[in-house]
Structure formats: structure tokens, C-alpha cells
Phi, psi and omega in degrees: 000326182297324180290335184272351180282136176292141183302319182295320181293322187292315188255352183264022184313337173240350177001321190276167200174274193354311173094163171270057185329321190264334190344127187002003156075077167346335174299336184262274183196265187293338190287132168217108185238000175203167170273191183267345182281128176289101189303141176091347184304321190251026185292328183249146178050044188297328184265359188277131175263133178294169176295156182299149178128194179257143183217157174233135177231147177228134176233125170257115182243125181242116178248123182230128183222138183237007180227139172251118182265142179275185183301332180254016180084006180285153178284114184265327181196163175235160182160217180212127170241115179236139176225126176240127183233136173244109186257120178253114187244134179243129191230143173229132179237129182287152175276336182273156179244151179220169172048059174079029176095011180284141171266135178267139177211164179224156181212145175230131180242123181244111188255151166241134185228153171225129183222154179208144177227122178230156177242145176295339185265311187256350182081216184297132177248311181202165178176153181192166178206154180141191178294129186254191180295131183268154184235134182231139176237089182281348185221107177228129175240133180231128179247144172235108178249180180296112176081002181208142174236136186225143175228141176233131190222138164246135178214168176215146177260122181262137183281068182271346179280157181298130175210124170220132190302328185273356184261157178245017178237032181287148172238002177245165183271334180082014178206158177275149175228129170260142187223130171251133183213161178211143175234146180224137173231123181248125179268128189268355177216172187291325182274005175060030181277337178243131185216150172243132180233150175214145180224132180234139175221138174243126185259129176251103184269145175261185184281136180288130182294137176086344183237337184073010180274135173246112180297153175293149179290161190225138172250128178246148176218121168249152182201161180198159169232115188237151180228128176273134180253136180290136176234149181285335181273187179280357179288148174245142181230134180227128181226158179171188180255147183224165177198167174210160176215153177214137181224129171283127188254343179225160179292148165282155182217160179153166185297333183258007185266125177279161175304324179294316180294323180297321187270352182281077181286133179280153178219135182229139175225147177201149174226154178186205181225161182212157173214143175234135176238133182229149174234083188304325183295334179252004177058038179243152175208152179226150180217152178217135178220143175230134181231137173245122183276153179203156176054036176285160178222137177054037178197178176284163179221134181184228181218167175220147175234135180228129178236126185231156177211152180209157178216139179255137180259000000 
């Protein structure tokens, strides 16, 4: 099963970072409608650690939303919020084990992003493209026990993307984020063909430069139920259902934040499907995921598509 996990899914449980960087944007001022984690990235094989060595992973994530939901889930506005991210991740996994058989690994993610926000009433509001906030995981531990794989991760998002409070073409968040995360994969049968995975991340946001705004902290959850299907060729195929959730857990604060804005915590829900294809002999893997959001609050609502690929050297 470890060979069948896409590399990106395996190590990126946090992979992440990038954010829906733009979302109406923290780049702008009072608005905070999402956390920094690209939801759904780690939905499958969340606890699996790749084989030792160096690897490269690429994820193309497309988030498209056409509804803005209010604090009670009501439709507040229509338009389009789109975020396209290309995440390039470089990974190293140690051959030695520590702390009860855990493998140590590190990861760096360098993203390029394009974002746009338009309104059906006013037209173009904001948009930008370029190198975005980079994500680093200097400390990853992964255990593989009988019937279960677990990962524990510390990472941080560095504000390397362009951000200026007065501009409407930002691709960076303008603040640092520290993240603690964990992934678990439980195999439901002896041949490990059926698995349940879950990934949790908690984001600790700092104060945004130039605005004095401190975004509310965020809890993320990805999950999946996957089944490996036997193929006659050397290819491996994994299919199943996936989902994600995101919750703002504390108020945002800052000189321009009203009491109503501070208390308007966002909530995101989504369900969808996923497939992973692997070719172990060539150390290649590909992945596809689709999510449809529903019952969101204080944020945009739409769908996301994610295409991933990885190669081990």
C-alpha cells in the first residue's frame, strides 16, 4: 500500500500551506474567509511515509467558488473567487529510524499562485499571480505499525509572496503561520487493500504586516475511505470517497475589525471522490481528487479539483 500512495499525499500532509492565499484576501484588510492550508491535499494515505531517499512532488490545485455565504449560511453575494496553485515539493526521508521506529523526513514546498475575485455587481475586485508563500516542514516523524501508519509534523508558512496592504494584486498572506499536524491511515484488512485515513492540522497565525490584523486560528480536517483494485498489469489503482472540513476557532482582531467581523467564524464542508494510480517499477504516481462544498458559513462556496504527480530518485 505504501507503494500505491501518491508521494504528494504521503508527505504533504501538510504539505501545505499555500493557502487559498487570495481569498478575498487577507491581502485586503477586514476579510478573512479561509485558513492557509489548501483543503483536501492530504485526504488520502494521510499517515503514510514514503520510502527513504529524495523525491519531487507536484500538485495543481484549482479552487473555484461562485457563492459567498453569511454567518448563518445565507447567500450574501454571487460572483467568482478562483485560486490556482502549482505546488512544487522537495522531500527527503531518512533511512535510519528513531523513537520507536519512526522515520525522520523534511519537506519544502515552493508555490506559484494565480487568484482572482469578481462580483456580479461591481465586476473585478482583486487578482494577482506569481511566487506565493512558501511552506517548510523541518520536522516530520512517521511510524508504520501493524495495520496503521501515523505521521506527526511541525511546519511553518513563510510570507515570501508579494503582499502590500494597499494593493489588490497580492499573492501572499502577509503573515507567518505555524502549523501542527498529524495524519493517520488504518488498514481494514490483511492485504491493506482497504484503508481509512484522516489528517488534522491546527494553524497558529501571527499579525499581518501593514494592517495590524491577526487572523483567527484554524482547524483543518481531511479524510477518506479508499479501496485498492487488482490490475493485471504492473499498475496500481486506488479509488474512494474523500472529504474535508475547516473551522475558524478564535476571533480575528485588529484596528479595522468590527465586533461583527471578529465573531464571524468561517466553516467549510466538502465531499467528493479520488483516485491514485502508481507504477512502482518506475517510481511514478499520479492522483486526482474532486470536492464539492456545501453548508459553508462566512466564506465562499464552490468546488475544487486537484491533480498530483510524484517521482522518487
